[in-house]
Backbone as a printed PyTorch tensor [residue, N CA C, xyz], in Angstrom:
tensor([[[ 14.4140, -37.9590,  -6.2630],
         [ 12.9740, -37.7960,  -6.3820],
         [ 12.3490, -37.4440,  -5.0320]],

        [[ 13.0020, -37.8230,  -3.9170],
         [ 12.4490, -37.5280,  -2.6020],
         [ 12.4680, -36.0280,  -2.2990]],

        [[ 13.3640, -35.2690,  -2.9370],
         [ 13.4530, -33.8400,  -2.7060],
         [ 12.2920, -33.0900,  -3.3520]],

        [[ 11.6910, -33.6530,  -4.3780],
         [ 10.6270, -32.9760,  -5.1220],
         [  9.4450, -32.5870,  -4.2330]],

        [[  8.8850, -33.4940,  -3.3860],
         [  7.7770, -33.0860,  -2.5120],
         [  8.1820, -31.9930,  -1.5210]],

        [[  9.4120, -32.0200,  -1.0550],
         [  9.8870, -30.9870,  -0.1310],
         [  9.8790, -29.6260,  -0.8040]],

        [[ 10.2900, -29.5770,  -2.0620],
         [ 10.2950, -28.3130,  -2.7820],
         [  8.8800, -27.8140,  -3.0510]],

        [[  7.9690, -28.7210,  -3.3190],
         [  6.5770, -28.3180,  -3.5200],
         [  6.0300, -27.7060,  -2.2370]],

        [[  6.3200, -28.3240,  -1.1060],
         [  5.8820, -27.7840,   0.1880],
         [  6.4960, -26.4090,   0.4080]],

        [[  7.7700, -26.2400,   0.0520],
         [  8.4320, -24.9380,   0.1980],
         [  7.7600, -23.8780,  -0.6550]],

        [[  7.4040, -24.2310,  -1.8920],
         [  6.7250, -23.2880,  -2.7820],
         [  5.3740, -22.8840,  -2.2100]],

        [[  4.6130, -23.8560,  -1.7640],
         [  3.2930, -23.5560,  -1.2070],
         [  3.4060, -22.7120,   0.0580]],

        [[  4.4120, -22.9670,   0.8870],
         [  4.6210, -22.1710,   2.0950],
         [  4.9500, -20.7300,   1.7430]],

        [[  5.8280, -20.5290,   0.7530],
         [  6.1800, -19.1750,   0.3300],
         [  4.9670, -18.4260,  -0.1940]],

        [[  4.1380, -19.0980,  -0.9810],
         [  2.9270, -18.4700,  -1.5150],
         [  1.9620, -18.1240,  -0.3810]],

        [[  1.8030, -19.0410,   0.5800],
         [  0.9100, -18.7970,   1.7120],
         [  1.3750, -17.5980,   2.5250]],

        [[  2.6760, -17.5150,   2.8080],
         [  3.1960, -16.3910,   3.5880],
         [  3.0460, -15.0780,   2.8390]],

        [[  3.2320, -15.1050,   1.5320],
         [  3.0500, -13.8920,   0.7400],
         [  1.5950, -13.4490,   0.7700]],

        [[  0.6760, -14.4010,   0.7710],
         [ -0.7460, -14.0700,   0.8000],
         [ -1.1580, -13.4830,   2.1370]],

        [[ -0.4160, -13.7690,   3.1930],
         [ -0.7430, -13.2470,   4.5250],
         [ -0.3700, -11.7840,   4.6800]],

        [[  0.5160, -11.2730,   3.8470],
         [  0.9150,  -9.8820,   3.9430],
         [ -0.2800,  -9.0000,   3.6040]],

        [[ -0.4580,  -7.9350,   4.3710],
         [ -1.6210,  -7.0860,   4.1640],
         [ -1.2660,  -5.6360,   4.4140]],

        [[ -1.9350,  -4.7520,   3.7050],
         [ -1.7920,  -3.3190,   3.9680],
         [ -3.0880,  -2.7860,   4.5690]],

        [[ -3.8250,  -3.6430,   5.2490],
         [ -5.0940,  -3.2540,   5.8560],
         [ -4.8880,  -2.1640,   6.8990]],

        [[ -5.7680,  -1.1670,   6.9350],
         [ -5.6550,  -0.1320,   7.9650],
         [ -5.9490,  -0.6810,   9.3610]],

        [[ -6.4860,  -1.8900,   9.4480],
         [ -6.7850,  -2.5030,  10.7420],
         [ -5.5870,  -3.2640,  11.3060]],

        [[ -4.5240,  -3.4220,  10.5020],
         [ -3.3330,  -4.1410,  10.9420],
         [ -2.1940,  -3.1470,  11.0920]],

        [[ -1.6880,  -3.0240,  12.3070],
         [ -0.5950,  -2.0940,  12.5950],
         [  0.7060,  -2.8930,  12.6570]],

        [[  1.7210,  -2.4420,  11.9510],
         [  3.0160,  -3.1070,  11.9720],
         [  3.6450,  -2.9880,  13.3620]],

        [[  4.3470,  -4.0050,  13.7770],
         [  4.9630,  -4.0260,  15.1070],
         [  5.8440,  -2.8000,  15.3360]],

        [[  6.6070,  -2.3910,  14.3430],
         [  7.4940,  -1.2390,  14.4850],
         [  6.7540,   0.0840,  14.6530]],

        [[  5.4700,   0.1160,  14.3050],
         [  4.6770,   1.3410,  14.4250],
         [  3.9440,   1.4380,  15.7590]],

        [[  3.9530,   0.3610,  16.5380],
         [  3.2590,   0.3730,  17.8350],
         [  4.0180,   1.2690,  18.8070]],

        [[  3.2960,   1.9580,  19.6360],
         [  3.8190,   2.8400,  20.6770],
         [  4.7100,   3.9410,  20.1240]],

        [[  4.3820,   4.4230,  18.9450],
         [  5.0900,   5.5540,  18.3480],
         [  4.1140,   6.7030,  18.1760]],

        [[  4.5950,   7.8840,  18.4060],
         [  3.7860,   9.0730,  18.2110],
         [  3.6010,   9.3030,  16.7140]],

        [[  2.3580,   9.4980,  16.2930],
         [  2.0590,   9.6890,  14.8760],
         [  1.2490,  10.9700,  14.6990]],

        [[  1.6730,  11.8470,  13.7990],
         [  0.8930,  13.0600,  13.5250],
         [ -0.4830,  12.7050,  12.9620]],

        [[ -1.4880,  13.5040,  13.3290],
         [ -2.8630,  13.2770,  12.8940],
         [ -3.3940,  14.5580,  12.2580]],

        [[ -4.1020,  14.4090,  11.1280],
         [ -4.7440,  15.5440,  10.4710],
         [ -6.2290,  15.2620,  10.3520]],

        [[ -7.0430,  16.3060,  10.5600],
         [ -8.4890,  16.1780,  10.4130],
         [ -8.8850,  16.4660,   8.9750]],

        [[ -9.9190,  15.7630,   8.5040],
         [-10.4030,  15.9860,   7.1550],
         [-11.8040,  15.4530,   6.9630]],

        [[-12.2890,  15.6210,   5.7490],
         [-13.6120,  15.1410,   5.3660],
         [-13.4600,  14.3610,   4.0630]],

        [[-14.1100,  13.2180,   3.9900],
         [-14.0460,  12.3890,   2.7810],
         [-14.8360,  13.0660,   1.6640]],

        [[-14.1900,  13.2170,   0.5180],
         [-14.8700,  13.7460,  -0.6590],
         [-15.4240,  12.6140,  -1.5230]],

        [[-14.6280,  11.5440,  -1.6410],
         [-15.0840,  10.3900,  -2.4330],
         [-14.2920,   9.1460,  -2.0460]],

        [[-14.9090,   7.9990,  -2.3140],
         [-14.2670,   6.7060,  -2.0930],
         [-14.5700,   5.8480,  -3.3120]],

        [[-13.5370,   5.2380,  -3.8750],
         [-13.7640,   4.3460,  -5.0170],
         [-12.9420,   3.0790,  -4.8390]],

        [[-13.5040,   1.9510,  -5.2630],
         [-12.7700,   0.6800,  -5.1440],
         [-11.6370,   0.6010,  -6.1710]],

        [[-10.5090,   0.0710,  -5.7490],
         [ -9.3650,  -0.1650,  -6.6230],
         [ -8.7430,  -1.5160,  -6.2530]],

        [[ -7.8220,  -1.9810,  -7.0630],
         [ -7.0920,  -3.2130,  -6.7730],
         [ -5.6100,  -2.8780,  -6.7400]],

        [[ -4.9450,  -3.2570,  -5.6520],
         [ -3.4980,  -3.0800,  -5.5490],
         [ -2.8620,  -4.3060,  -6.2000]],

        [[ -2.0590,  -4.0640,  -7.2190],
         [ -1.4340,  -5.1480,  -7.9700],
         [ -0.5140,  -5.9590,  -7.0660]],

        [[ -0.4090,  -7.2390,  -7.3340],
         [  0.4280,  -8.1310,  -6.5370],
         [  1.9050,  -7.8530,  -6.7230]],

        [[  2.6960,  -8.2780,  -5.7570],
         [  4.1350,  -8.0620,  -5.8140],
         [  4.8210,  -9.1620,  -6.6110]],

        [[  5.9810,  -8.8270,  -7.1310],
         [  6.8010,  -9.7800,  -7.8630],
         [  8.2240,  -9.6770,  -7.3200]],

        [[  8.4510, -10.3100,  -6.1710],
         [  9.7620, -10.2450,  -5.5300],
         [ 10.7730, -11.1670,  -6.1700]],

        [[ 10.3130, -12.1270,  -6.9400],
         [ 11.2030, -13.1100,  -7.5340],
         [ 11.2420, -14.4150,  -6.7580]],

        [[ 10.6920, -14.4140,  -5.5530],
         [ 10.6800, -15.6290,  -4.7380],
         [  9.8330, -16.7020,  -5.4140]],

        [[  8.6510, -16.3250,  -5.8760],
         [  7.7710, -17.2910,  -6.5390],
         [  8.4170, -17.8610,  -7.7890]],

        [[  9.0560, -16.9990,  -8.5880],
         [  9.7130, -17.4600,  -9.8110],
         [ 10.8990, -18.3630,  -9.4850]],

        [[ 11.6700, -17.9830,  -8.4720],
         [ 12.8390, -18.7860,  -8.0920],
         [ 12.4600, -20.1660,  -7.5990]],

        [[ 11.5030, -20.2120,  -6.6820],
         [ 11.0760, -21.5040,  -6.1410],
         [ 10.3970, -22.3320,  -7.2310]],

        [[  9.5520, -21.7000,  -8.0260],
         [  8.8800, -22.4140,  -9.1140],
         [  9.8670, -22.9630, -10.1300]],

        [[ 10.9110, -22.1950, -10.4380],
         [ 11.9240, -22.6510, -11.3740],
         [ 12.6850, -23.8610, -10.8580]],

        [[ 13.0640, -23.8180,  -9.5790],
         [ 13.7830, -24.9560,  -8.9810],
         [ 12.9020, -26.1980,  -8.9470]],

        [[ 11.6520, -26.0100,  -8.4960],
         [ 10.7320, -27.1530,  -8.4280],
         [ 10.5060, -27.7380,  -9.8180]],

        [[ 10.2800, -26.8840, -10.7970],
         [ 10.0610, -27.3620, -12.1650],
         [ 11.2810, -28.0620, -12.7330]],

        [[ 12.4650, -27.5060, -12.5110],
         [ 13.6930, -28.0980, -13.0450],
         [ 13.9570, -29.4640, -12.4380]],

        [[ 13.8050, -29.5720, -11.1290],
         [ 14.0390, -30.8630, -10.4750],
         [ 12.9930, -31.8800, -10.9170]],

        [[ 11.7410, -31.4460, -10.9830],
         [ 10.6770, -32.3500, -11.4220],
         [ 10.8750, -32.8070, -12.8510]],

        [[ 11.2690, -31.8890, -13.7340],
         [ 11.4870, -32.2360, -15.1310],
         [ 12.7170, -33.1070, -15.3210]],

        [[ 13.7750, -32.8130, -14.5950],
         [ 15.0270, -33.5650, -14.7280],
         [ 14.8880, -34.9830, -14.1910]],

        [[ 14.2120, -35.1330, -13.0590],
         [ 14.1320, -36.4570, -12.4390],
         [ 13.0840, -37.3510, -13.0990]],

        [[ 12.3030, -36.8020, -14.0000],
         [ 11.2470, -37.6120, -14.6050],
         [ 11.6540, -38.3080, -15.8880]],

        [[ 12.8850, -38.0920, -16.3870],
         [ 13.2940, -38.6560, -17.6720],
         [ 14.4430, -39.6270, -17.4870]],

        [[ 14.6230, -40.5200, -18.4580],
         [ 15.6420, -41.5580, -18.3410],
         [ 16.9720, -41.1910, -18.9720]],

        [[ 17.0000, -40.6690, -20.2090],
         [ 18.2300, -40.3580, -20.9270],
         [ 18.7750, -39.0280, -20.4040]],

        [[ 20.0800, -38.9920, -20.1300],
         [ 20.6910, -37.8190, -19.4880],
         [ 20.4750, -36.5390, -20.2890]],

        [[ 20.6930, -36.5740, -21.6060],
         [ 20.5540, -35.3690, -22.4350],
         [ 19.0970, -34.8900, -22.4480]],

        [[ 18.1750, -35.8200, -22.6360],
         [ 16.7460, -35.4660, -22.6290],
         [ 16.3190, -34.9620, -21.2600]],

        [[ 16.8550, -35.5530, -20.2160],
         [ 16.5140, -35.1310, -18.8600],
         [ 16.9640, -33.6970, -18.6110]],

        [[ 18.1350, -33.3260, -19.1160],
         [ 18.6230, -31.9610, -18.9510],
         [ 17.7330, -30.9630, -19.6890]],

        [[ 17.3790, -31.3120, -20.9190],
         [ 16.5170, -30.4320, -21.7130],
         [ 15.1480, -30.2870, -21.0450]],

        [[ 14.5800, -31.4030, -20.6150],
         [ 13.2840, -31.3490, -19.9230],
         [ 13.3900, -30.5810, -18.6160]],

        [[ 14.5080, -30.7410, -17.9270],
         [ 14.7130, -29.9960, -16.6800],
         [ 14.7240, -28.5000, -16.9120]],

        [[ 15.4070, -28.0550, -17.9630],
         [ 15.4640, -26.6270, -18.2910],
         [ 14.0770, -26.1130, -18.6760]],

        [[ 13.3890, -26.8530, -19.5550],
         [ 12.0530, -26.4280, -19.9820],
         [ 11.0720, -26.3860, -18.8090]],

        [[ 11.1270, -27.4140, -17.9630],
         [ 10.2390, -27.4330, -16.7910],
         [ 10.6110, -26.3260, -15.8140]],

        [[ 11.9130, -26.0070, -15.7290],
         [ 12.3440, -24.9070, -14.8570],
         [ 11.7860, -23.5710, -15.3190]],

        [[ 11.8140, -23.3300, -16.6280],
         [ 11.2610, -22.0860, -17.1840],
         [  9.7530, -22.0180, -16.9360]],

        [[  9.0790, -23.1340, -17.1970],
         [  7.6320, -23.1720, -16.9590],
         [  7.3170, -22.9890, -15.4670]],

        [[  8.1030, -23.6140, -14.6070],
         [  7.9010, -23.4710, -13.1630],
         [  8.1300, -22.0470, -12.6890]],

        [[  9.1390, -21.3840, -13.2590],
         [  9.4130, -19.9890, -12.8910],
         [  8.2430, -19.0900, -13.2840]],

        [[  7.7090, -19.2970, -14.4920],
         [  6.5640, -18.4990, -14.9410],
         [  5.3500, -18.7500, -14.0520]],

        [[  5.1060, -20.0200, -13.7280],
         [  3.9680, -20.3580, -12.8640],
         [  4.1560, -19.7970, -11.4650]],

        [[  5.3580, -19.9150, -10.9110],
         [  5.6310, -19.3880,  -9.5690],
         [  5.4590, -17.8850,  -9.5060]],

        [[  5.9040, -17.1860, -10.5460],
         [  5.7430, -15.7350, -10.6110],
         [  4.2650, -15.3550, -10.6470]],

        [[  3.4810, -16.0700, -11.4550],
         [  2.0420, -15.7920, -11.5610],
         [  1.3320, -16.0750, -10.2400]],

        [[  1.7060, -17.1640,  -9.5810],
         [  1.0900, -17.5060,  -8.2910],
         [  1.3960, -16.4270,  -7.2590]],

        [[  2.6530, -15.9840,  -7.2100],
         [  3.0120, -14.9370,  -6.2490],
         [  2.2400, -13.6480,  -6.5250]],

        [[  2.1590, -13.2620,  -7.7840],
         [  1.4770, -12.0150,  -8.1390],
         [ -0.0170, -12.0740,  -7.8030]],

        [[ -0.6620, -13.1930,  -8.1270],
         [ -2.0940, -13.3210,  -7.8480],
         [ -2.3800, -13.4340,  -6.3550]],

        [[ -1.5040, -14.0950,  -5.6210],
         [ -1.7570, -14.2930,  -4.1850],
         [ -1.4890, -13.0380,  -3.3730]],

        [[ -0.7970, -12.0530,  -3.9360],
         [ -0.5280, -10.8220,  -3.1900],
         [ -1.3610,  -9.6370,  -3.6900]],

        [[ -2.2770,  -9.8650,  -4.6250],
         [ -3.2120,  -8.7980,  -5.0410],
         [ -4.1440,  -8.4830,  -3.8860]],

        [[ -4.6280,  -7.2600,  -3.8470],
         [ -5.4290,  -6.8630,  -2.7010],
         [ -6.5240,  -5.8750,  -3.1220]],

        [[ -7.7440,  -6.1380,  -2.6610],
         [ -8.8180,  -5.1730,  -2.8700],
         [ -8.5700,  -3.9860,  -1.9510]],

        [[ -8.7470,  -2.7910,  -2.4900],
         [ -8.4530,  -1.5770,  -1.7300],
         [ -9.4550,  -0.4920,  -2.0950]],

        [[ -9.2940,   0.6610,  -1.4700],
         [-10.1040,   1.8380,  -1.7950],
         [ -9.1790,   3.0370,  -1.9610]],

        [[ -9.5480,   3.9070,  -2.8810],
         [ -8.8680,   5.1900,  -3.0210],
         [ -9.7760,   6.2290,  -2.3780]],

        [[ -9.2590,   6.9160,  -1.3800],
         [-10.0480,   7.8730,  -0.6120],
         [ -9.5270,   9.2790,  -0.9020]],

        [[-10.4160,  10.1370,  -1.3770],
         [-10.0620,  11.5300,  -1.5970],
         [-10.5510,  12.3200,  -0.3840]],

        [[ -9.6190,  13.0090,   0.2890],
         [ -9.9260,  13.7070,   1.5410],
         [ -9.5850,  15.1830,   1.4000]],

        [[-10.4730,  16.0330,   1.9280],
         [-10.1640,  17.4610,   2.0130],
         [ -9.7930,  17.7540,   3.4560]],

        [[ -8.5700,  18.2880,   3.6540],
         [ -8.0880,  18.6210,   4.9880],
         [ -8.7100,  19.9320,   5.4470]],

        [[ -8.6340,  20.1860,   6.7480],
         [ -9.2320,  21.4190,   7.3030],
         [ -8.6890,  22.6780,   6.6530]],

        [[ -7.4080,  22.6800,   6.2940],
         [ -6.8020,  23.8610,   5.6740],
         [ -7.1670,  24.0360,   4.2140]],

        [[ -7.9160,  23.0870,   3.6250],
         [ -8.3380,  23.1910,   2.2380],
         [ -7.5700,  22.2880,   1.2860]],

        [[ -6.4000,  21.8200,   1.7130],
         [ -5.6380,  20.9160,   0.8550],
         [ -6.3890,  19.6020,   0.6670]],

        [[ -6.1340,  18.9560,  -0.4570],
         [ -6.7500,  17.6510,  -0.7260],
         [ -5.6560,  16.5900,  -0.7980]],

        [[ -6.0060,  15.4000,  -0.3630],
         [ -5.0840,  14.2620,  -0.3960],
         [ -5.8300,  13.0360,  -0.9160]],

        [[ -5.1300,  12.2260,  -1.6840],
         [ -5.6710,  10.9440,  -2.1360],
         [ -4.8370,   9.8510,  -1.4800]],

        [[ -5.5010,   8.9050,  -0.8420],
         [ -4.8360,   7.8120,  -0.1390],
         [ -5.4340,   6.5040,  -0.6250]],

        [[ -4.5830,   5.5390,  -0.9600],
         [ -5.0340,   4.1920,  -1.3000],
         [ -4.6830,   3.2940,  -0.1250]],

        [[ -5.6810,   2.5930,   0.3890],
         [ -5.4360,   1.6420,   1.4680],
         [ -6.3370,   0.4320,   1.2770]],

        [[ -5.8950,  -0.6930,   1.8340],
         [ -6.6800,  -1.9180,   1.7440],
         [ -8.0180,  -1.6990,   2.4390]],

        [[ -9.0100,  -2.4620,   2.0030],
         [-10.3140,  -2.3650,   2.6630],
         [-10.1710,  -2.8420,   4.0980]],

        [[-10.7190,  -2.0720,   5.0120],
         [-10.7150,  -2.4480,   6.4220],
         [-12.1280,  -2.7180,   6.8860]],

        [[-12.2980,  -2.7660,   8.1920],
         [-13.6320,  -3.0230,   8.7340],
         [-14.5180,  -1.7850,   8.6630]],

        [[-13.9080,  -0.6070,   8.6780],
         [-14.6960,   0.6250,   8.5740],
         [-15.0840,   0.8780,   7.1220]],

        [[-16.3090,   1.3070,   6.9200],
         [-16.7650,   1.6960,   5.5930],
         [-16.8390,   3.2150,   5.5730]],

        [[-16.0340,   3.8130,   4.7130],
         [-16.0050,   5.2690,   4.6030],
         [-16.8670,   5.7240,   3.4360]],

        [[-17.4880,   6.8820,   3.6070],
         [-18.3510,   7.4340,   2.5610],
         [-18.1400,   8.9360,   2.4830]],

        [[-18.5230,   9.5300,   1.3560],
         [-18.4080,  10.9780,   1.1890],
         [-19.1370,  11.6860,   2.3270]],

        [[-18.4850,  12.6990,   2.8860],
         [-19.0590,  13.4580,   3.9860],
         [-18.6030,  13.0120,   5.3680]],

        [[-17.9940,  11.8180,   5.4670],
         [-17.5190,  11.3370,   6.7690],
         [-16.3500,  12.1880,   7.2660]],

        [[-16.3920,  12.5290,   8.5570],
         [-15.2480,  13.1780,   9.2030],
         [-14.2140,  12.0860,   9.4790]],

        [[-12.9680,  12.3480,   9.0670],
         [-11.9170,  11.3510,   9.2200],
         [-10.6530,  11.9850,   9.7810]],

        [[ -9.7530,  11.1170,  10.1980],
         [ -8.4110,  11.5540,  10.5550],
         [ -7.4190,  10.7840,   9.6970]],

        [[ -6.3490,  11.4500,   9.3220],
         [ -5.2460,  10.8310,   8.6020],
         [ -4.1190,  10.6390,   9.5980]],

        [[ -3.7170,   9.4070,   9.8100],
         [ -2.6570,   9.0810,  10.7630],
         [ -1.4140,   8.7460,   9.9480]],

        [[ -0.3350,   9.5030,  10.1820],
         [  0.9060,   9.3020,   9.4410],
         [  1.9370,   8.6440,  10.3430]],

        [[  2.4360,   7.4860,   9.9140],
         [  3.4880,   6.7850,  10.6350],
         [  4.6200,   6.5340,   9.6530]],

        [[  5.7360,   7.2040,   9.8540],
         [  6.8340,   7.1000,   8.8840],
         [  6.3700,   7.6780,   7.5640]],

        [[  6.4400,   6.8940,   6.5120],
         [  5.9940,   7.3600,   5.2000],
         [  4.6190,   6.7960,   4.8480]],

        [[  3.9670,   6.1250,   5.8040],
         [  2.6600,   5.5170,   5.5520],
         [  1.5480,   6.3390,   6.1860]],

        [[  0.4140,   6.4020,   5.4840],
         [ -0.7510,   7.1320,   5.9660],
         [ -1.9430,   6.1890,   5.9380]],

        [[ -2.7590,   6.2370,   6.9860],
         [ -4.0100,   5.4870,   6.9780],
         [ -5.1390,   6.4370,   7.3500]],

        [[ -6.3200,   6.1330,   6.8270],
         [ -7.4930,   6.9680,   7.0620],
         [ -8.4720,   6.1710,   7.9170]],

        [[ -8.9910,   6.8350,   8.9450],
         [ -9.9890,   6.2030,   9.8130],
         [-11.0180,   7.2630,  10.2280]],

        [[-12.1860,   6.8080,  10.6180],
         [-13.2330,   7.7550,  11.0330],
         [-12.7790,   8.5200,  12.2590]],

        [[-13.1280,   9.8050,  12.2940],
         [-12.7740,  10.6610,  13.4190],
         [-13.6100,  10.2930,  14.6320]],

        [[-13.0190,  10.3530,  15.8280],
         [-13.8130,  10.1060,  17.0360],
         [-14.8880,  11.1820,  17.1720]],

        [[-16.0090,  10.7760,  17.7500],
         [-17.1270,  11.7330,  17.8880],
         [-17.0110,  12.5150,  19.1570]]])
């Protein structure tokens, strides 16, 4: 029974760390620092709010299943009933852990439609940052690896 609180703390820690992950244009990944990134000039055509669905890595389900199984198993007296309750609680814990992970990693974002100087159009989805973009704003698209972020062009 002493292991049960430790597992709960582990589950909460995993959920907290997952919630800290962000695709904000204001947060640059360590591997992208001090790297040359191509830049394209453009103009915002439209901006609309969207929601980036949460991730389901299986960590939440795994931890939730273990916590539920141990909690269900250790709470009963008869061995056969304890096993059945452990399995049922494990399934319920896995479902709850999966839902917690998915909800904690959802992110408010914007879809930005940009017209490049050459006439091509691009649609980019990025998390909401500190800059508020609007139709008509001059912007730059910064490409790092396979990721693109949109920011206002310097004046």
